[in-house]
N, C-alpha and C positions, 0 to 999 in steps of 0.2 A: 407453451400454448400459442403464443403470439408470433412464432416463427412462420414465415410465409415463403412459398416457392420463389418469390421475387428476389430473395437473397442469392439465388443461384446465378442471377445475372452478374453479380460481382465477380465470381470466379470465371464466368464466361468472358467478361471483358478483360480481366487481368491475364487470362490465358492467351488470348489473341495478341495482347500487348507484348507478352513474352516472346511470341513467335516473331513479330516484326522487329523487335530489338535484336533478336538473334540473326535475322536474315539481312539486315541493312548492311550494304557495302561501306557506306560512309559513316565511320564510327571511330570513337576513341578506343584506347587500349582496353579499358575496363567495361566495354559495352556487353561483351559476352558474359562477364561476371554479373552484371546488372540484370541481364535477361535470365540468368540462372536464379537470382534472388527473386525476381518477379514470378518465375515458374514455381519455385518452392512455396512462395506466398500463395499462389493459385492452388497448389495441392493442399496446403493447410486449410485455406478457406473452404475448398470444395469438400474435403473429408469432414470438416467440422459441420458444414451445412447438411451433408448427408446424414451425419449422426444425429443432429438436432431434429431434422425432419422425420427420421425413423422413430426417434423418441416421441415426437408429437403424435405420429400415427399409432404407436403402441399405447400411449397414455391417454390420448384424447381422440379415439377413432371416429366417434360420431361428429365431433366438431370439425375434424379434418375433412370428413366426407361432405359435410354441409358447406364448408368454405370452398371446396373444389367446384361447387356449383357456380361460383363466380368465375367466368371465363377469363377475366383479367388475371386471376391466380393460376388457373389450370394451364393456360398457355405458357406460363413461365417454367413449367416442368420441363419443357423442351430445352431449356438452357442447360439441363444436366447433360444431355447428349452432346450439345455443342461444346461444353467444357471438356468432355471426354475426347472429342476430336482434337482440341488444341493440345491435350496431353499426349495423344498419339503423335501429333506433329513434333512436339518437343522431344519425345523419346527417339524418333527417327533422326532428328536434326542434331541432338546433343548426346544422347546415350549410345546410339549405335556407333558413331565414330570414336567415342572414347572407350567403350567397354565391350564392343564386339557385336557380331550379328545375332547373338542370342536375344538381345533386346529387340531386334527387328522382328523375331518370331513372337515375342511378347506383344509388341505393337500390333502385329498382324491379328492375333487372337482378340486383343482389346478392340481393334477396328471392327471386327465382325460383331462383337457384342454391342458396340456403340451403334453400328448400322441397323441392327435389329431393333434397338430401342428407338432410334430415329424413325424407322419405318412405322412402328406402332404409334408414335406421336403424330405423324402426318396422316394416318388413317383415323385415329380415334378422336383427336382434338377437333378437327373440322366437323366431324360427325356430331360431337357434343355441342359445338357451336350452333349447328343447324337445329339441334333438338331442344337445347335449353334456352338459348337467347331468344328474345322476342323478335318477330319479323320486322324488317325495315332496315334502311341503310344506317340508322343511328347506332345500331349494334355492331357495325363494321368498324373495327379499330386496327391500327397497325400491329397491335399485339398478336393478332391472328396469324401474322407472318412468322412467329417464333418457330412453329413446327417446320415451316419451309426452310428457315435459316439452319435449323438443326440437321435437316436432310442434306442440304447443300454443303454444309460444313463437313459432313461425313464423306461426301463425294470429293471435296477438296483434300481431305485427309487421305483418301485413297490414292490420289495422285502423288502426294508427298511420300506416302508409304512405299509406292513403287519406285520412286526416284532415289530415296534416301534410306530406305529400310533394310537394304542388303538382303532381300528375300529373293528366292529363285524365280525364274521366268514362269514356271508352272503355277506359282502362287500369285504372280503379278497379273496374269491374264484374267482370272475371275474377278480380281479387285477392280481392274479397269472396266470390265463389262458391267459389273454391278454398280459401279460409280456413275457410269453414263445412264444406267437405268434410274438411279436415284435422282439425277437431274431431270429426267423425264417425268418421274412421279410427282415432283414438286411443282411442275409447270401449271397444271390445272388450278391448284390453289393459289399460286402466285398471280396468275392472270385474273382470276376471279376477284381476289382481294384488292388488287391494284385498280381494277375497273370500278368495283363498287365504292372504293374509298374516294376515287376521283369524282364520281357522281355525287357522293355525299358532300364533298367540298364545293362542287358547283352549286349545290342546293343551299349553301351557306351554313352548313352544320360543321363547325370546327371543333377540335378538341378543347377541353377546358384548360385553363392556364397550368394547372398542376400536372396535366398529362401531355404538355406540349412537346416534351423531349421524345415522346413516342414517334413523332414524325420522322425522326432519324432512322427508325426501324425500316422505313419504306425503301431505303437505299441498300439495306443489308442483303436481301436476296440477289439483287442485280450484281453487287460486288462479289458475292460468293459464287454466283454462276460464272462470272468472268474468270475468277481465280481458279475455280474447279475445272472448267473445260480446258483452260490453257494448260494446267498442270497435267490433266489426263491426256491431252494431245501430245505433250512432251514425253509422257510415260509410254504412250503408244509408239511414238517415233523411235524410242530406244529399245522397246521390247518386242514389237511385232516381227521385226526382221530376224531376231534371234529365235523366236518361237517357230516361225515359218511353218505353219500348218494350215491346210485348206486354202481357200481363195482369199478370205478376208485378212487373215493374220500373216501379212506379207510386208516387207520393208516399204514398198511403194505405197501401199495403203496407209501405213503409219505416217508417211511423209504428207500425203494428201490430207489425212485426218488432222494432223498437227496444223497445217495451213488453214483449214476450215475453222478449227477451234480458235485460232488467233483472231480471225475476222469476226466470229460470233462473240468472242470475249470483248472486243472493242465496242460492239453494238451494245452489249449488256452493261459495260462500264459507263457508256454515255447515258444510258437510262438511269443508272445509279447516281450519276452526277446531277441529273435533273432533280431527284428527290433530296439530295444533299443541299442544293441551293435553295429549294423550296423551304426546307426545314429551317435553314438559317434566316431566310427572309421573314418567315412567320414568327420566329423567335424574337427577332429584332423588333418587328411590328408590335407584338404583344407586350414587349418589355417597355415600350415607350408610352408614357402617360400623356395623351394629347391635351388633357385639361391643364395639367401642371407643367407640361412641356419638359419632362425629365424622364430618365430611365428608372424603372423599378425592377428589382430582381425577381426572377421566376422562382417559385418555391422549389427547394431541393428535396426530392424524394428518391426512393429506390428506382423509380422509373427513369431518373436522370442518368443512370448507368447505361441506358439504352443508346446513348450517344456514342459510346466507345467502340463497341464491337462492329457496327455497320460501317462507321467512318474509317476505322483502322483496316477493315476488310477492303475498302476502296483503295487505301494506300498500299496494302500488300500487293494488290494486283498491279498498281502503278509501278511498284518496285520490279515486279516480274517483267513488265513491259519494257 
């Protein structure tokens, strides 16, 4: 009964950590094995969390429905789709080279399922926020960006799927187009939440100490946009010329698109770094007790896991750059 959707953030964080461990060029011999262990851990935690949450819905449906009226809980459901995206990434990066292209088809099907769920999150959760939460900037928190992160993670997984999933060109083209559409779908919510949260900060309404780690969520969408559009640009570069249909799907268009995506990714990455630095400064400031002139620890809660996924996403893009 006490299981909350916030637990899904744990598998989301470990999933992206497994991806970056696998992709780093500078590694010791056992790093791939370590990434596999973290990925298996992610699968175990994710499946266990799904099972527990399903049991809660079955055994306590009224209490579950009542709890979901709290948007801080409801937004974390989007972590399910983000975790699925990291699973798609690892299937493409690890299973396809080791066990064959059949795993690429499995990742392709799983990507479409995950994309549909992410689309529902980006439509339903902001609507619930506008309907349930009281009006005013105090109700705008970084957790509202969780649906945005899930959609952008799906777009990034689409780029990885096209590059490493060993799927045909005819399957790659719809994935690239839909992934770009996902980036566009997320932008209205991303811009609105960023603007409203900055205004809230200018009015002096900071998060409470127990929620301070949520500030790191603000850099998540920027890092994911940077990673997603660069991965999609590279996918377009390699696939458009091979597909070669109509005016748009040509090799020269893929080259131009890839160059534009790199420039846009740099801009988005810079935006993400602003939020990373802001979150670190606020964390240090709130940790320092000016009266006693010493540092005090910030309470550790499930919200603290919010640090991992956004900041690792920034590092994954830096690796690609």
